N, C-alpha and C positions, 0 to 999 in steps of 0.2 A: 487139701487143694487150696492154692492161693485165692485171693479175692480182690475185687476192685470196688471202692466206694466213690460215688460221684455225688458231691454236695451241690445242690441247686439253690443258688441265691436268687432272689427275685429281680434285683437291679444291678447285678455284677456277674462276671464270668463264673461258670461252674468250676469246681475244683475237684480233680481226680486224685485219689490216693490208692496205693497198692498195698495189700496186706499179705503177710506170708505166714506159713504154718509154724507152729511152735512159738508164736509170739503173742503178746498182749498189747493193746493200743488204747490209751486213754483218750476220751473225746470230750472237748470242752473249750472254754474261752481262755483258760490259763496257758501261758507261754510254754509250760512244761508238758502240755498234752501232745501226744504224737499226732493226733488228728485235731488240728486247731480250727475251730469254727468261730468266725468273727461275726457274732450276731447277738443283740441284747437279750433275746429269749433263751439263749443257751447259757447254762450255768458254767462256772469256772471248771469244775470237775463234774461233768454231766453224766457220762456213761462210760462203759468199758466194753470193748469187744476183744475176744481172745479165741485162739484155736487150740482145742484140747480134745484128745480122743477122736480125732478125725472129724470133728464138727466145730462150727463157728457158733460161739455163744455171745449174746449181748446182754449186758446187765446195767440197769439204771443205778446211778450213784446218788440216790436221794435228791435228784435235781428239782429245782423250783418249778419248772413247767412240764416235767415229765418226759417220758420216751414212749413212742408207739412203734409197733411193727404192723404194717398193712392196716393202719387205722385203729389198732387195738392197743390200749395202754398196757405196758408191761413193767415188771420189775426185773424179770429174767426171761430170755427167749432164745430158742435155737433158730439160727438164721438159715434160710434156704435161698438159692439163687433167685434173683429178681425180686427180693424182698424190698419193700419201701419202708425205710426207717425215718421216723419223724423225731428230730431232736429239737425240742422247743417248737418253733415255727419253721424250721428248716427241714426240707425233705431230702433224703439221701438214698440213692439207689445202690443196693448191695448185689453184686454179681460174683459168683465163684468162677474162676478161670484156671485153666491148666497152665503149667509152666510154659508150654509151647505157645499158648494163646497170649500170655503176658509178653513173651519175647517178640511175638508178631506185633503186638500193640506198640511196644517200645520202638521197634524198627520202623513201623509206619509213621509214628510221631516224629522220629528223627528225619525220615524222608520228607514229610510235610514241611518241617521247619527249614531243612536245608534247601529245599526247592523254593521256598518263599524268599530266601536270601540270595540264591545264586542264579535264578532264572535270568538269562540274558535279555536285555531290552533291545527292541528293534531300534535302528538309527532314528534319533529324534530330529528329523528334518522333514523330508517329504512324507514320512510314514508315522507321524506322531499319533494320528487317529488310530492307525492299526496297532500301535504300541499300547494305547489306552485300552483298546478292545481286548488285547491279549492279557493285559494286567487285570482287567475286571474278570475275565474268565478264570484266571489263576486264583483270584480271591474266592470265587464261588466253588471252585474245585477243591482248594486246600482247606477251606473252612467247612465244607459240607453243607452249605446253604443251597437254595434252589434258584435264586435269581438276584440280579443286581442292576444298579444304575449309577451313572456319574452325571451329576447336574452341575452346570456352571452358570454364574450370573453375578452381577454387582449387588443385587438386592434379592430378597426372597421372592418378590413378585416378578422378577425378570429371569428367574432360573429357567434354563433350557437344557434339554437332553443333549449330552455329548456322546455317551455310549450307553447302551442298555442290552441286557441279555435276560431272556425269559419273561419279558413284559411286552404288552402291546401298547405302543406309544404314538400312534398317529395323532397329529394335532394335539400335542401334549398340553395339558392343563393341570397345574398342581392340585386344584380342587378335585379333579377326577382321577388322581393318581391311584394306581392299584395297591401301592404300599401304604405306609403310615405317614400321612401328611404331618401329623403332630410331631413325630420323631425328626423329620427333616426340618420343620420350623424351629423346633427347640435347638437342634444341632447348629443350624445356620445362625440363629440369633445369639446363642450363647458362646459359640466358638468352641464347644466342648463335645466330646463323643457321647452318643446315647446308646446304651446297651440294655436290652430288655429280653427277658424270657417270660413266657406266659403273660402276654401283654394285657390280658383282661385284669390282671392284678396290679399293673403299673399305675402309680398314683396319678400321673399327669396325662397318660395316653389313654387309659381305659374309658375316660368320659366321652371319647369320640365314637360316634355311631359307626364310623367307618371301620374301626377296629373289630367291632362285633361282626360286621358283615363280611370282612375279609378273612377272619379267622387266622390271623398271623400268630404264630407260636413263638418265634424268636427273631430278633432283628438287631442290626448294628448300623449306626450312622456316624461317619467320621468327617469332620470339617476339613476343607482344603484351603490353604493360605497362599496369598501372593502379596508381598510387600506389607506384611503384618495385618492384612485384611482378609476376611473370609470371602472366597470367590466361588465356592461350590461345596458339594458334599459327595462322599461315596456312601451308597446305601446298599445293604444286602439283607435278605430275610428268608425265612422258611415257614411253610405252613404245616410241616410235619409236627404232630403233637408231641413227639418224644425228642425233638431237636433241642439241644442245649449248646450254648457257646461257652467253651472252656477257656481257661487262661491261655492255653496254647493257641486256640482259635484267635483270641484277641491279640496275642503277640504276632501271629501271622498277618492278621488284618492290619495291624499297626505298621508292620514292615512293608507290606504291599502298598498301603496308603501313602507312605513316604515316597515310594517309587512313582505312584500315580501323581502325587503333588509335584514332583520334579517334571513329569511330562506336561502337566497342566501349566506350570510356570513357563516351560519352554514354548507351549502353544500361545500363551498370552504375550510373552516376549516377542514371538514371531509376528503376532498381530500388530504389536506396537511398531515393530520395524517396518512392516508392510504399510502401516498408516503413515509413518514418517517418510517412507520412500515415495508414497503417493503424493504427499505434500511437496517433497523435493522435486518430483517429476513435474508437478503442476507449476511450481515456481520457476523451474528451468525452462519450461515451455513459454511462460510469460516473459522471462528475461530474454530468451532467444528472439521472441517476437519484437521486443523493444529494440534489441540490437539490430535486427534486420531492418526495422523501420528507420532507425537513425542512419544506418549505412545507406539505405535507399535515398534518404534526403541529402546525405553528403555527396552522393554520386550525381545528384542533380544540381 
């Protein structure tokens, strides 16, 4: 029976690999390994997994930091579905799958990816806010997270809610935010995406008491730009303990965030136009008053 291995990195997307019967797969940091694990605790040739006699076997290759299955150090072990393999300090979930299940996974992944790229946007004029709402809902649905928010503002202290799904945000205050304030602050100030799984282990975020209280398991926060400046963030997270954000999830999130950024830029541009129109209307009114006054004096 085929299998899937999901490698969970602490500060980057999880990586899924599919294994097939009658094959052997080398696990390690070396480029020639079929399962390439980019982590300093993983040896160049760390372990090998192979399918023989209808069973999956895992064998450590005299690695520096060892290999464990379900927390027990091994030199060789038979793998059963839902086994947790520890390669150095990386945890990998091993699951056996039928061919039909693998086909379904591939089809679903293709559907998720194609939908993230092809979902038509609502007209970006009178319905820009509705468009943002639909785009945020798409992010949550296609990445499998539970909730999300789009925040806009010129500075971190002036961030305001534009759209939110799955959160209670009356009288929004960043300090009382239900999600990770640290992730939003880091993303907004650095202008770089923040991706985290098992946030209790995240170097910069775990020190916040709010993380412990909110029990967030996985999050992603992406900056939004307008004229080379950060003007907001897209944030989504999940409290499910087994939720991981894969490379596909991040690709989908990146694609959808670009669409959201275009909508945000249109909103900000429209605000600038409205502001200029207001100034123009005011000047026109003043000029009309001056002309009327002069005409009145000429008539007399």
